[in-house]
N, CA, C and O of each residue as an XYZ file, in Angstrom:
928
protein
N     -21.760     67.253     57.464
C     -21.698     66.136     57.152
C     -22.465     65.339     57.830
O     -22.514     65.622     59.027
N     -23.251     64.200     57.412
C     -23.832     63.402     58.466
C     -22.937     62.229     58.154
O     -22.363     61.494     57.350
N     -23.225     62.579     59.316
C     -22.097     60.849     60.291
C     -22.900     60.337     60.929
O     -24.021     60.659     61.324
N     -21.837     58.892     61.098
C     -22.357     57.910     62.487
C     -20.997     57.157     62.949
O     -19.853     57.231     62.500
N     -21.612     56.322     64.133
C     -20.508     55.814     64.902
C     -20.690     54.503     64.976
O     -21.702     53.815     65.107
N     -19.246     54.190     64.845
C     -19.848     52.167     64.766
C     -18.800     51.838     65.990
O     -17.598     51.728     65.746
N     -19.231     51.715     67.088
C     -18.770     51.029     67.966
C     -19.358     50.107     69.145
O     -20.440     50.403     69.653
N     -18.568     48.894     69.606
C     -19.031     47.839     70.242
C     -19.453     48.654     71.678
O     -20.368     48.244     72.391
N     -18.867     49.540     71.910
C     -18.206     50.465     73.603
C     -19.151     51.162     73.533
O     -19.243     52.043     72.678
N     -20.155     50.893     74.511
C     -20.947     52.150     74.635
C     -20.267     53.551     75.232
O     -20.528     54.606     74.654
N     -19.429     53.548     76.347
C     -18.658     54.428     76.855
C     -17.347     55.107     75.466
O     -16.780     56.191     75.600
N     -17.167     54.345     74.478
C     -16.255     55.028     73.407
C     -17.269     55.294     73.095
O     -17.651     54.864     74.184
N     -18.467     55.718     72.481
C     -19.527     56.045     71.692
C     -19.526     56.969     72.274
O     -18.908     57.918     71.791
N     -20.288     57.162     73.728
C     -20.343     58.712     74.375
C     -19.040     59.650     73.889
O     -19.047     60.833     73.546
N     -18.264     58.999     73.952
C     -16.921     60.180     73.703
C     -16.929     60.584     73.093
O     -16.773     61.804     73.158
N     -17.224     59.586     71.280
C     -16.906     60.173     70.434
C     -18.538     61.260     69.880
O     -18.768     61.942     68.881
N     -19.119     61.020     70.772
C     -20.930     61.467     70.296
C     -20.595     62.900     71.347
O     -21.134     63.857     70.793
N     -20.119     63.211     72.239
C     -19.286     64.168     72.901
C     -18.626     65.587     72.131
O     -18.949     66.768     72.253
N     -17.576     64.935     71.303
C     -16.666     65.819     70.412
C     -17.322     65.675     69.239
O     -16.698     66.491     68.561
N     -18.223     65.168     68.444
C     -19.044     65.497     67.550
C     -19.911     66.850     67.467
O     -20.269     67.553     66.522
N     -20.108     66.920     68.942
C     -21.109     67.665     69.976
C     -20.916     69.090     69.592
O     -21.689     70.048     69.556
N     -19.274     68.899     69.233
C     -18.729     70.419     69.373
C     -18.326     71.049     67.961
O     -17.747     72.124     67.813
N     -18.817     70.016     66.766
C     -18.051     70.935     65.291
C     -19.396     70.835     64.781
O     -20.148     69.870     64.644
N     -19.513     72.027     64.539
C     -20.771     72.789     64.316
C     -21.173     71.902     62.764
O     -22.340     71.528     62.650
N     -20.276     71.626     61.724
C     -20.682     70.939     60.922
C     -20.688     69.374     60.628
O     -20.337     68.920     59.538
N     -21.084     68.648     61.613
C     -21.222     67.136     61.920
C     -22.541     66.936     62.754
O     -22.846     67.370     63.865
N     -23.242     66.127     61.847
C     -24.680     65.880     61.893
C     -24.451     64.397     62.484
O     -23.944     63.517     61.789
N     -24.779     64.223     63.558
C     -25.337     62.523     63.617
C     -25.541     62.356     63.826
O     -25.693     62.448     65.044
N     -26.276     61.364     62.649
C     -27.507     60.544     62.509
C     -27.546     59.187     63.220
O     -28.667     58.808     63.560
N     -26.396     58.313     63.527
C     -26.700     57.057     64.150
C     -25.778     56.677     64.790
O     -24.605     56.985     64.577
N     -26.326     55.702     65.968
C     -24.704     55.137     66.871
C     -25.262     53.877     66.503
O     -26.493     53.873     66.517
N     -24.529     52.449     66.071
C     -24.453     51.716     65.761
C     -22.938     50.402     66.525
O     -21.853     50.047     66.064
N     -23.618     50.105     67.709
C     -23.069     48.631     68.183
C     -22.165     47.755     67.495
O     -21.205     47.168     67.994
N     -22.477     47.725     66.550
C     -21.958     46.719     65.296
C     -21.598     46.831     63.664
O     -22.174     47.502     62.807
N     -20.609     46.067     63.554
C     -20.625     46.678     61.709
C     -21.912     46.256     60.863
O     -22.316     47.065     60.027
N     -22.828     44.596     61.085
C     -23.758     44.552     60.358
C     -24.595     45.736     60.658
O     -24.858     46.351     59.624
N     -25.083     46.243     61.690
C     -26.489     47.414     61.703
C     -25.740     48.464     60.746
O     -26.408     48.847     59.786
N     -24.388     49.001     60.886
C     -23.483     49.836     59.918
C     -23.835     49.184     58.960
O     -24.987     49.412     58.593
N     -23.148     48.273     58.272
C     -23.755     48.358     56.751
C     -24.764     47.910     55.947
O     -24.587     47.664     54.754
N     -26.536     47.700     56.898
C     -26.905     47.702     56.351
C     -27.585     49.466     56.632
O     -28.233     49.768     55.630
N     -27.591     50.288     57.380
C     -28.011     51.324     57.383
C     -27.125     52.615     56.021
O     -27.514     53.477     55.234
N     -26.011     52.099     56.382
C     -24.778     52.664     54.898
C     -25.385     52.457     53.779
O     -25.251     53.105     52.742
N     -26.265     51.278     54.030
C     -26.479     51.032     52.510
C     -27.863     51.317     52.078
O     -28.386     50.785     51.099
N     -28.436     52.189     52.860
C     -29.712     52.526     52.868
C     -30.183     54.285     52.682
O     -31.074     54.858     52.056
N     -28.934     54.788     53.689
C     -29.174     56.203     54.072
C     -27.876     56.860     53.456
O     -26.852     56.194     53.302
N     -27.963     58.236     53.101
C     -26.906     59.190     53.156
C     -26.161     59.388     54.213
O     -26.522     60.061     55.179
N     -24.964     58.760     54.093
C     -23.508     58.620     55.071
C     -22.491     59.374     54.233
O     -22.147     59.051     53.097
N     -21.956     60.644     55.077
C     -20.940     60.869     54.593
C     -19.765     61.097     55.396
O     -18.804     61.776     55.037
N     -19.871     60.563     56.385
C     -18.474     60.405     57.685
C     -18.831     58.476     58.240
O     -19.761     57.738     57.913
N     -17.869     58.271     58.980
C     -17.675     57.494     59.531
C     -16.836     57.306     60.740
O     -15.622     57.502     60.672
N     -17.351     56.974     61.733
C     -16.509     56.938     63.270
C     -16.254     55.761     63.284
O     -17.062     55.083     63.918
N     -15.083     55.019     62.632
C     -15.114     53.595     63.257
C     -14.269     52.501     64.438
O     -13.085     52.762     64.651
N     -14.890     51.321     65.165
C     -14.040     50.998     65.477
C     -13.256     50.433     64.713
O     -13.153     51.036     63.645
N     -12.612     49.471     64.797
C     -12.300     48.012     64.003
C     -12.606     46.730     64.698
O     -13.424     45.954     64.205
N     -11.891     46.422     66.007
C     -12.032     45.081     66.650
C     -13.618     44.939     67.607
O     -13.932     45.066     68.791
N     -14.309     44.618     66.354
C     -16.088     44.714     67.159
C     -16.173     42.688     67.118
O     -15.343     42.284     66.303
N     -16.724     41.861     67.594
C     -17.304     41.065     67.712
C     -17.962     40.860     66.110
O     -17.811     41.810     65.342
N     -18.733     39.551     65.576
C     -18.778     39.093     63.862
C     -17.816     39.872     63.162
O     -16.618     39.615     63.053
N     -18.342     40.699     62.767
C     -17.387     41.290     61.266
C     -17.137     42.788     62.210
O     -17.923     43.458     62.880
N     -15.363     42.976     61.846
C     -14.966     43.679     62.055
C     -15.383     45.044     61.344
O     -16.230     45.202     60.465
N     -14.327     46.258     62.137
C     -14.145     47.276     61.460
C     -13.345     47.703     59.717
O     -13.465     48.692     58.994
N     -12.528     46.388     59.576
C     -11.266     46.692     58.284
C     -12.847     45.493     57.449
O     -13.222     45.481     56.276
N     -13.237     44.898     58.314
C     -14.056     43.823     57.422
C     -15.348     44.783     56.404
O     -15.667     44.542     55.240
N     -15.901     45.904     57.324
C     -16.816     45.943     56.723
C     -17.079     47.169     55.931
O     -18.098     47.537     55.346
N     -15.326     47.978     56.121
C     -15.056     48.528     54.900
C     -14.975     47.838     53.498
O     -15.522     48.068     52.420
N     -14.135     46.961     53.904
C     -14.188     46.018     52.385
C     -15.642     45.711     51.966
O     -15.885     45.648     50.761
N     -16.467     45.547     52.718
C     -17.674     45.029     51.862
C     -18.791     46.255     51.436
O     -19.939     46.172     51.000
N     -18.205     47.052     51.659
C     -19.214     48.221     51.188
C     -18.521     48.424     49.930
O     -17.312     48.284     49.750
N     -19.606     48.849     48.868
C     -19.691     49.047     47.568
C     -19.514     50.420     47.722
O     -18.424     50.756     47.258
N     -20.198     51.418     48.222
C     -19.894     52.616     48.118
C     -19.768     53.061     49.692
O     -20.498     52.935     50.676
N     -18.676     53.555     49.481
C     -18.005     53.702     50.262
C     -17.527     55.354     51.155
O     -16.723     56.167     50.700
N     -18.329     55.498     52.562
C     -18.180     57.442     53.068
C     -16.786     57.528     53.555
O     -16.105     56.546     53.852
N     -16.479     58.515     53.607
C     -15.317     58.949     54.077
C     -15.339     58.053     55.500
O     -16.458     57.742     55.907
N     -14.357     57.687     56.158
C     -14.252     57.006     57.165
C     -12.460     57.338     57.408
O     -11.401     57.432     56.787
N     -13.043     57.422     58.764
C     -12.133     57.632     60.070
C     -11.891     56.539     61.331
O     -12.790     56.358     62.152
N     -10.678     55.868     61.415
C     -10.859     54.577     61.863
C     -10.524     55.198     63.444
O     -10.131     56.345     63.657
N     -10.779     54.148     64.489
C     -10.822     54.326     65.888
C     -10.399     53.454     66.495
O     -11.141     52.488     66.319
N      -9.375     53.149     67.321
C      -8.511     51.881     67.832
C      -8.221     51.907     68.839
O      -8.367     53.030     69.320
N      -7.680     50.884     69.787
C      -6.912     51.272     71.012
C      -5.755     50.522     70.771
O      -4.973     50.185     71.659
N      -5.656     50.303     69.801
C      -4.240     49.405     69.093
C      -3.882     50.544     68.086
O      -4.653     51.383     67.620
N      -2.608     50.400     67.863
C      -1.514     50.733     66.790
C      -1.375     50.174     65.536
O      -1.266     50.719     64.437
N      -1.399     48.757     65.922
C      -0.867     47.740     65.066
C      -2.051     47.638     63.604
O      -1.807     46.845     62.695
N      -3.142     48.428     63.573
C      -3.853     48.042     62.230
C      -3.419     49.171     61.181
O      -4.059     49.243     60.133
N      -2.406     50.018     61.405
C      -2.018     51.584     61.156
C      -1.555     51.081     59.235
O      -2.374     51.414     58.379
N      -0.810     50.645     58.975
C      -0.167     49.850     57.479
C      -1.823     49.507     56.740
O      -2.187     49.963     55.657
N      -2.739     48.506     57.734
C      -3.622     48.052     56.453
C      -4.919     49.291     56.429
O      -5.880     49.270     55.660
N      -4.617     50.427     57.572
C      -5.683     51.265     57.602
C      -5.407     51.965     55.992
O      -6.112     51.909     54.985
N      -3.750     52.794     56.292
C      -3.438     53.237     55.358
C      -3.435     52.873     53.897
O      -3.234     53.556     52.892
N      -3.783     51.305     54.110
C      -3.611     50.847     52.485
C      -5.209     50.973     51.799
O      -5.441     51.154     50.604
N      -6.209     50.829     52.875
C      -7.511     50.949     52.435
C      -7.752     52.365     52.684
O      -8.776     52.643     53.309
N      -6.933     53.369     52.277
C      -7.417     55.021     52.000
C      -8.010     55.500     52.928
O      -8.719     56.490     52.745
N      -7.881     54.944     54.127
C      -9.097     55.854     54.777
C      -8.179     57.558     55.474
O      -7.004     57.874     55.661
N      -9.267     58.114     55.622
C      -8.880     59.454     56.019
C      -8.095     60.209     57.278
O      -7.585     61.296     57.551
N      -8.355     58.833     57.889
C      -7.224     59.137     59.362
C      -7.163     57.921     60.016
O      -7.667     57.006     59.364
N      -6.729     57.626     61.043
C      -6.233     56.475     61.900
C      -5.927     57.250     63.502
O      -4.993     58.002     63.781
N      -7.012     56.795     64.372
C      -6.936     57.800     65.783
C      -6.766     56.545     66.400
O      -7.436     55.553     66.111
N      -5.986     56.577     67.143
C      -5.414     55.739     68.407
C      -6.677     56.065     69.734
O      -6.620     57.272     69.968
N      -7.360     55.636     70.305
C      -8.068     55.825     72.140
C      -6.807     56.054     72.940
O      -5.626     55.722     72.843
N      -7.602     56.810     73.828
C      -8.136     57.466     73.641
C      -8.315     59.070     73.224
O      -7.478     59.807     73.745
N      -9.068     59.563     72.554
C      -9.278     60.922     71.719
C      -9.154     61.935     72.071
O     -10.095     62.262     72.794
N      -8.094     63.038     71.879
C      -8.254     63.848     72.297
C      -8.608     64.934     71.630
O      -8.414     65.004     70.416
N      -9.190     65.954     72.347
C     -10.476     67.211     71.202
C      -9.632     67.446     70.110
O     -10.086     67.232     68.986
N      -8.268     67.924     70.266
C      -7.073     68.029     69.137
C      -7.173     67.191     68.114
O      -7.665     67.619     67.070
N      -6.714     65.786     68.203
C      -6.150     65.077     67.487
C      -7.901     64.517     66.552
O      -7.858     64.263     65.349
N      -9.365     64.407     67.405
C     -10.201     64.507     66.741
C     -10.229     66.054     65.671
O     -10.506     65.711     64.522
N     -10.039     67.444     65.770
C     -10.786     68.071     65.487
C      -9.842     67.895     63.652
O     -10.546     67.820     62.645
N      -8.196     67.857     63.531
C      -7.195     67.515     62.925
C      -7.924     66.212     61.852
O      -7.844     66.209     60.624
N      -8.665     65.105     62.758
C      -9.119     64.218     61.582
C     -10.107     64.896     60.718
O     -10.017     64.829     59.492
N     -11.185     65.644     61.408
C     -12.675     65.869     60.968
C     -12.233     66.663     59.897
O     -12.765     66.659     58.787
N     -11.262     67.347     60.220
C     -10.728     68.550     59.007
C     -10.424     67.860     57.745
O     -10.835     68.130     56.616
N      -9.513     66.782     58.188
C      -9.158     66.330     56.998
C     -10.161     65.784     56.076
O     -10.042     65.811     54.851
N     -11.516     65.108     56.950
C     -12.219     64.605     56.604
C     -13.171     65.642     55.756
O     -13.630     65.264     54.678
N     -13.444     66.878     56.229
C     -14.226     68.196     55.494
C     -13.537     67.908     53.870
O     -14.119     67.608     52.828
N     -12.225     68.111     54.114
C     -11.438     68.987     53.178
C     -11.733     67.863     51.878
O     -12.007     68.225     50.733
N     -11.606     66.337     52.351
C     -12.158     65.051     51.179
C     -13.523     65.569     50.890
O     -13.786     65.874     49.727
N     -14.505     65.714     51.912
C     -16.376     66.053     51.662
C     -16.261     67.278     50.705
O     -16.918     67.076     49.684
N     -15.722     68.309     50.714
C     -16.030     69.307     50.330
C     -15.580     69.525     48.676
O     -15.995     70.415     47.933
N     -14.828     68.685     48.415
C     -14.262     68.409     46.903
C     -14.598     67.780     46.185
O     -14.279     67.801     44.997
N     -15.681     66.707     46.964
C     -16.637     66.007     45.641
C     -16.998     65.929     45.045
O     -17.187     64.883     44.425
N     -17.534     67.497     44.676
C     -17.778     67.618     43.236
C     -16.834     68.334     42.502
O     -17.045     68.880     41.419
N     -15.719     68.315     43.162
C     -14.792     68.711     42.053
C     -14.445     67.075     41.044
O     -14.273     65.898     41.359
N     -14.484     68.042     39.415
C     -14.199     66.710     38.817
C     -12.560     66.990     37.686
O     -11.931     67.994     37.351
N     -12.419     65.532     37.425
C     -11.153     65.573     36.427
C     -11.807     66.017     34.817
O     -12.815     65.453     34.390
N     -11.119     67.042     34.058
C     -10.864     66.867     32.790
C      -9.753     66.876     31.951
O      -8.824     67.629     32.243
N      -9.669     66.024     30.750
C      -7.963     65.974     30.206
C      -8.231     66.227     28.932
O      -8.884     65.433     28.255
N      -7.504     67.971     28.201
C      -7.366     67.591     26.977
C      -7.404     66.132     26.100
O      -6.614     65.238     26.404
N      -8.028     66.019     25.390
C      -7.912     64.390     24.231
C      -6.926     64.468     23.148
O      -6.689     63.457     22.486
N      -6.446     65.363     22.954
C      -5.944     66.034     21.456
C      -4.487     66.117     22.714
O      -4.012     64.982     22.710
N      -3.806     66.871     23.557
C      -2.655     66.902     23.657
C      -2.333     66.223     25.265
O      -1.253     66.181     25.854
N      -3.696     65.717     25.718
C      -3.236     65.152     26.586
C      -1.827     65.673     27.827
O      -1.189     64.932     28.575
N      -1.726     66.976     27.676
C      -0.305     67.531     28.632
C      -0.421     68.485     29.205
O       0.499     69.294     29.327
N      -2.066     68.696     29.912
C      -2.474     69.604     31.226
C      -3.712     68.750     31.399
O      -4.118     67.882     30.625
N      -4.277     69.168     32.620
C      -5.696     68.989     33.068
C      -6.452     69.886     33.311
O      -6.321     71.011     32.829
N      -7.504     69.499     34.211
C      -8.366     70.917     34.158
C      -9.115     70.555     35.490
O     -10.162     69.962     35.234
N      -8.845     70.776     37.177
C      -9.580     70.753     38.190
C     -10.862     72.073     38.082
O     -10.947     73.223     37.650
N     -11.575     71.239     38.647
C     -12.447     72.042     38.811
C     -13.483     72.102     39.531
O     -14.097     71.037     39.471
N     -14.149     73.140     40.435
C     -14.427     73.025     41.724
C     -15.109     74.238     41.397
O     -14.543     75.103     40.728
N     -16.962     74.449     42.060
C     -17.614     75.555     41.965
C     -17.543     76.604     40.423
O     -17.646     77.819     40.259
N     -17.343     75.566     39.569
C     -17.866     76.609     38.366
C     -16.132     77.362     38.227
O     -16.024     78.105     37.251
N     -14.880     77.220     39.082
C     -14.197     77.683     38.509
C     -12.913     76.286     38.144
O     -12.632     75.393     38.943
N     -12.386     76.432     36.916
C     -11.147     75.687     36.332
C      -9.484     76.176     36.621
O      -8.762     77.134     36.346
N      -9.404     75.045     37.255
C      -7.695     75.513     37.080
C      -6.819     74.371     36.730
O      -6.714     73.302     37.331
N      -6.004     74.904     35.302
C      -5.544     74.236     34.868
C      -3.746     73.958     35.670
O      -3.112     74.677     36.443
N      -3.420     72.662     35.067
C      -2.459     71.848     35.196
C      -1.477     71.144     34.411
O      -1.562     70.036     33.880
N      -0.505     71.995     34.429
C       0.471     70.921     33.437
C       0.627     69.600     33.602
O       1.061     69.334     34.723
N       0.389     68.425     32.732
C       1.194     67.185     33.337
C       2.640     67.159     33.997
O       3.022     66.720     35.082
N       3.041     67.536     33.370
C       4.511     67.758     33.361
C       4.800     68.146     35.025
O       5.668     67.712     35.781
N       3.690     69.158     35.266
C       4.305     69.792     36.715
C       3.916     68.941     38.067
O       4.395     69.206     39.169
N       2.952     67.854     37.816
C       2.810     66.776     38.785
C       3.925     65.924     39.210
O       4.781     65.414     38.488
N       3.782     65.832     40.631
C       5.104     65.356     41.133
C       4.576     63.774     41.187
O       4.973     62.817     40.523
N       3.408     63.847     42.345
C       2.749     62.513     42.312
C       1.370     62.435     42.782
O       0.737     63.481     42.923
N       0.716     61.042     43.099
C      -0.658     61.497     43.084
C      -0.844     60.157     44.362
O      -0.245     59.083     44.413
N      -1.838     60.684     45.248
C      -1.886     59.680     46.303
C      -3.521     59.375     46.652
O      -4.298     60.297     46.900
N      -3.846     58.239     46.638
C      -5.124     57.711     47.213
C      -5.802     58.263     47.701
O      -5.183     58.979     48.489
N      -8.050     58.634     47.844
C      -8.092     58.528     49.281
C      -9.280     57.792     48.838
O     -10.064     58.655     48.442
N      -9.629     57.028     48.751
C     -10.731     55.866     48.025
C     -10.958     56.442     46.934
O     -10.294     56.447     45.897
N     -12.039     56.993     47.221
C     -12.591     57.499     45.493
C     -12.057     59.263     45.311
O     -12.641     60.016     44.532
N     -11.123     59.617     45.987
C     -10.946     61.054     45.536
C      -9.325     60.185     45.310
O      -8.971     59.011     45.415
N      -8.575     61.593     44.922
C      -7.297     61.586     44.850
C      -6.823     62.862     45.736
O      -7.702     63.580     46.212
N      -5.172     63.224     46.016
C      -4.689     64.464     46.428
C      -3.581     64.468     45.107
O      -2.760     63.580     44.873
N      -3.721     65.275     44.599
C      -2.585     65.796     43.340
C      -2.061     66.520     43.462
O      -2.583     67.608     43.220
N      -0.362     66.487     44.019
C       0.273     66.806     44.433
C       1.454     67.910     42.987
O       1.912     67.252     42.053
N       1.726     69.288     43.039
C       2.827     69.774     42.776
C       3.513     70.392     43.093
O       3.160     70.740     44.219
N       4.987     71.150     42.672
C       6.248     71.103     43.451
C       5.199     72.198     45.137
O       5.591     72.235     46.303
N       4.306     72.673     44.732
C       4.022     74.135     45.382
C       2.145     73.784     45.785
O       1.601     73.988     46.870
N       1.899     73.568     45.301
C       0.268     72.775     45.847
C       0.027     71.616     45.574
O       0.650     70.767     44.936
N      -1.379     71.620     46.345
C      -2.297     70.186     46.156
C      -3.760     70.017     45.839
O      -4.620     70.640     46.461
N      -3.945     69.458     45.198
C      -5.914     69.853     44.485
C      -6.263     68.190     45.174
O      -5.301     67.428     45.273
N      -7.204     67.861     45.479
C      -8.215     67.176     46.294
C      -8.927     66.953     45.437
O      -9.398     68.040     45.101
N      -9.623     65.605     44.389
C     -10.658     65.298     43.223
C     -10.845     64.377     43.418
O     -10.201     63.522     44.025
N     -12.317     64.360     42.655
C     -12.963     62.676     43.110
C     -13.003     62.135     41.718
O     -13.651     62.304     40.685
N     -11.960     61.366     42.186
C     -11.343     60.597     41.157
C     -10.649     59.465     41.818
O     -10.075     59.752     42.869
N     -10.588     58.257     41.418
C     -10.164     57.219     41.776
C      -8.807     57.315     41.447
O      -8.518     58.083     40.529
N      -7.758     56.581     42.109
C      -6.501     56.046     41.605
C      -5.869     55.491     40.556
O      -4.799     55.739     40.000
N      -7.220     54.226     40.279
C      -6.641     54.188     38.872
C      -7.450     54.523     37.699
O      -7.253     54.114     36.555
N      -8.347     55.280     38.081
C      -9.110     56.634     37.076
C      -7.775     57.239     36.353
O      -7.431     57.217     35.171
N      -7.085     57.853     37.651
C      -6.287     58.924     37.186
C      -5.111     58.220     36.348
O      -4.400     58.914     35.621
N      -4.885     56.622     36.476
C      -3.790     56.311     36.166
C      -4.273     56.187     34.036
O      -3.851     56.656     32.979
N      -5.150     55.436     34.419
C      -5.646     55.657     32.630
C      -5.674     56.375     31.754
O      -5.590     56.262     30.531
N      -5.878     57.654     32.870
C      -6.083     59.520     31.952
C      -4.408     59.429     31.513
O      -3.950     59.658     30.393
N      -3.469     58.928     33.035
C      -1.819     59.909     32.468
C      -1.462     59.196     31.627
O      -2.173     58.213     31.417
N      -0.489     59.342     30.976
C       0.507     58.964     29.921
C       1.585     57.764     30.638
O       2.167     58.051     31.684
N       1.769     56.522     30.031
C       2.084     55.037     30.956
C       3.822     55.897     30.667
O       4.760     56.035     31.451
N       3.750     56.097     30.003
C       5.710     56.144     29.497
C       6.048     57.715     30.573
O       7.234     58.039     30.521
N       5.008     58.797     31.625
C       5.548     59.009     32.119
C       5.008     59.924     33.325
O       5.113     61.091     33.704
N       4.070     58.169     33.898
C       3.708     57.887     35.483
C       3.733     56.371     35.774
O       3.421     55.473     34.991
N       4.138     56.263     36.972
C       4.089     54.389     36.748
C       3.704     54.561     38.522
O       4.328     55.123     39.422
N       2.201     53.691     38.517
C       1.902     53.118     40.337
C       2.842     52.173     40.726
O       3.076     51.014     40.384
N       3.478     53.196     41.779
C       4.531     52.011     42.338
C       3.843     51.354     43.625
O       4.191     50.281     44.118
N       3.129     51.923     43.946
C       2.291     51.669     45.897
C       0.880     51.402     45.430
O       0.546     52.104     44.476
N       0.099     50.671     45.815
C      -1.270     50.696     45.520
C      -1.903     51.896     45.663
O      -3.001     52.112     45.150
N      -1.029     53.064     46.615
C      -1.685     53.949     46.994
C      -1.202     55.496     46.527
O      -1.549     56.652     46.772
N       0.074     54.634     45.489
C       0.718     56.138     44.817
C       1.091     56.074     43.571
O       1.796     55.162     43.140
N       0.709     56.916     42.962
C       1.134     56.909     41.531
C       2.282     58.060     41.135
O       1.533     59.032     41.226
N       3.183     58.462     40.872
C       4.456     59.220     41.032
C       4.751     59.363     39.444
O       4.451     58.494     38.626
N       5.398     60.620     39.126
C       6.009     60.709     38.004
C       7.452     60.460     37.678
O       8.149     60.644     38.676
N       7.911     60.221     36.965
C       9.213     59.124     36.833
C      10.321     59.905     36.726
O      11.435     59.646     37.183
N       9.851     61.267     35.854
C      10.900     62.715     35.707
C      11.098     63.409     37.661
O      12.113     63.941     38.109
N       9.668     63.124     38.503
C       9.997     63.692     39.594
C      10.993     62.509     40.588
O      11.721     63.168     41.330
N      11.155     61.344     40.738
C      11.799     60.122     41.194
C      13.651     61.109     41.710
O      14.646     61.297     41.009
N      13.423     61.422     42.890
C      15.051     62.105     42.826
C      16.398     61.133     43.291
O      17.615     61.176     43.115
N      15.296     60.113     44.084
C      15.847     58.929     44.659
C      15.516     57.488     45.222
O      14.556     57.364     45.982
N      16.171     56.561     44.921
C      15.163     54.968     45.670
C      16.367     54.741     46.592
O      17.511     55.114     46.332
N      15.894     53.938     47.952
C      16.897     53.392     48.881
C      15.573     52.747     49.822
O      14.652     53.366     50.355
N      15.814     51.478     49.809
C      15.423     50.632     50.427
C      13.827     50.289     49.730
O      13.029     50.367     50.664
N      13.231     50.006     48.677
C      11.792     49.984     48.834
C      11.280     51.679     49.150
O      10.171     52.083     49.501
N      12.434     52.385     48.900
C      11.428     53.980     48.979
C      11.908     54.702     48.262
O      13.098     54.956     48.079
N      10.542     55.297     47.552
C      11.061     56.535     46.395
C      11.323     57.898     47.047
O      10.878     58.118     48.173
N      12.258     59.116     46.166
C      11.477     59.728     47.429
C      11.253     61.089     45.948
O      11.883     61.068     44.891
N      10.531     61.795     46.223
C      10.009     63.016     45.693
C      10.552     63.954     46.086
O       9.802     64.455     46.923
N      11.796     64.760     45.954
C      12.591     65.931     46.735
C      12.773     65.353     47.982
O      13.904     65.048     48.361
N      12.310     65.266     48.302
C      12.693     64.947     50.386
C      11.356     63.938     51.314
O      11.359     63.407     52.425
N      10.318     64.029     50.209
C       9.494     63.134     50.680
C       9.280     61.639     50.449
O       9.172     61.386     49.249
N       9.193     60.629     51.211
C       8.958     59.517     50.826
C       8.348     58.602     50.443
O       7.890     58.146     51.490
N       7.864     57.735     49.324
C       7.120     57.452     49.176
C       7.383     55.925     48.553
O       8.036     55.681     47.539
N       6.513     54.676     49.672
C       6.676     53.451     49.649
C       6.555     53.185     48.303
O       5.721     53.660     47.531
N       7.570     52.279     48.029
C       7.243     51.462     46.616
C       7.024     49.409     47.015
O       7.776     48.481     47.312
N       5.640     49.593     46.788
C       4.831     47.613     46.829
C       6.441     46.748     46.093
O       7.373     46.949     45.315
N       5.913     45.812     46.946
C       7.236     44.353     46.579
C       6.760     44.223     45.078
O       7.503     44.195     44.096
N       5.202     44.138     45.086
C       5.129     43.837     43.282
C       5.931     44.582     42.228
O       6.430     43.958     41.291
N       6.092     46.093     42.368
C       6.215     47.126     42.111
C       7.593     47.037     41.450
O       7.781     47.157     40.240
N       8.325     46.864     42.165
C       9.743     47.220     41.953
C      10.480     46.972     41.020
O      11.061     47.952     40.554
N      10.755     45.638     40.385
C      11.227     45.465     38.877
C      10.758     46.274     38.236
O      11.412     47.314     38.155
N      10.096     46.241     37.860
C       9.033     47.456     36.542
C      10.028     48.390     37.282
O      11.173     48.632     36.901
N       9.571     48.761     38.125
C       9.997     50.945     38.693
C      11.773     51.083     37.815
O      11.916     51.999     37.004
N      12.708     50.326     38.032
C      13.874     49.772     37.842
C      13.969     49.970     36.642
O      14.595     50.931     36.193
N      13.335     49.054     35.872
C      13.384     49.524     34.647
C      13.422     50.350     33.652
O      14.162     50.597     32.699
N      11.785     50.973     34.403
C      11.527     52.097     33.595
C      12.391     53.655     34.206
O      12.259     54.763     33.686
N      13.226     53.344     35.371
C      14.573     54.147     35.520
C      15.367     54.206     34.674
O      16.330     54.963     34.806
N      15.274     53.748     34.011
C      16.514     52.859     32.992
C      17.968     53.054     33.362
O      18.773     53.863     32.900
N      18.171     51.861     34.574
C      19.324     51.253     35.649
C      20.214     51.303     34.997
O      19.813     51.060     33.859
N      21.641     51.542     34.987
C      22.001     51.231     34.401
C      23.411     50.371     35.025
O      24.164     49.777     34.253
């Protein structure tokens, strides 16, 4: 995976560079001291993964992400925790708080690798029945019944499709999934989540539960969700 480091702190860049050197599948292509240089490089070169600081002069890391037309996989790295919610809403692969330990770094890049390796997976839906989908990877097709899907989580240009016992990472946006799945069965209750209405087991204080798994409910989605749940 071709990666770059974007951080205005030279010592921080050196620390991440040393961690990258310990991972065989990471290939460091460039170090950038500001977001503008990173933006120009990403616009011209093939970058799979970005290790991105947030607080930088000029353009912040979050502003860089919002300005990218084609977004690589991004791992945000910050000395502060208070950007975690915004990072979550932007569907980052991971969010690490400095100083970065090797074990935490390995966890983050493992998640990034999983997303990267799924880039050739495509989603196909039977246009006549629309009651199942096929996830394709390396010429192998896996059939998933639509009724078996519990919820879908956005990961930038990818999604995680969850069933009761499996997870599939697919190269499609959450909006793309929303357009393909029946609106009578699925509802987008958060900018990062599409849920199967039949699999919602409870709702409490802005949170929906799929089994024991909590899913946040966006404020703008609450009213319509209650209608779809046939609230008495």
